[in-house]
N, C-alpha and C positions, 0 to 999 in steps of 0.2 A: 235258402228258405226250405224249411222242413214241413212236409204235409203229413197229416195223420188221418186215418179213417176213423169211423165212429168208435169202433172197439178199442183202438189204440188211444184215442183221446179220452175215453171213459177211464181206461186204466191209468193214463197219465194224471188225470184229475183225482183218481181214487174214488170214483162214483159208479153207480150202476148205470147201464146204458139208458134206462128210462129217465134217470136224473139228468143225464147229458142232453136228452131231447127236451126236457123241461128248461134247461139252461139256454138252449137254442131259441125256444119261444120267448125267453126273457132277455134275449139280446146277445148271446154268445155268437161271435162271428163265425159263420160257416158258409161253405160254398156247396151248392147242390149241383150235381152233375146233370147236364141236359138229358131229359128223357129217362132219368133213373131216380129212384128214391134213396140215393146214397149221398151222404155228406162227406166233405173233406174239410179239414181244419188246419189252418196255418199255426204252427207252434208259437210264433212270436205274437200273433193276434190273440191266441188263447191266454198266453202269459199276461198280456196287457189288460185283457178283460178281467182276469182274476185279480190283478193288482188294483184295478178300478173298483171292483166289487168288494175288496177287502178294506177299503177306506171307511172310516167312521161316517155314519149318517146321522144327521140331526133332524128331528121332525119338529117343525114349527107350525102350529095350528093345522095339523093333519097333512102338511106338505113336507116332503123330504127335501132337505137342503144338503147337498154334498159339498165338501170343502177339500181342496187339494193342499191347503195350508195346515199341516199337522204340527207346526212348531208349538202351538198352544194346546195340543191334544192332551187331555188328562188334567189340565190346569183348572183350578176352581175359579169359576166366574160368577159374579153376582149380576143377575139380570133384573132390570127395573122395568115394570110395565109402562 
C-alpha cells in the first residue's frame, strides 16, 4: 500500500492543491491525521475514485444515474416517453 501526502497526490493527479481539496470535499478518499490538518491518500483508493469519476453519467429528470455497464456506451438508443 502506497501513501501520498497532499502535494504528492496533487502532482499525481496533475491538479493544483486547491483542486485536490475540492476533490476531497466531493468524495476523494483521504485520511486526516489526528490532531493535524494534514491528509494522507492511498494510491489504490485514489485510482479507484478516478476510475469511478471517469465513468459516463446520464442525467434523467435532473437526477444523475451512473452505470458501470459500458458495453453499450456510445450506441444510439431511441427513448420512448
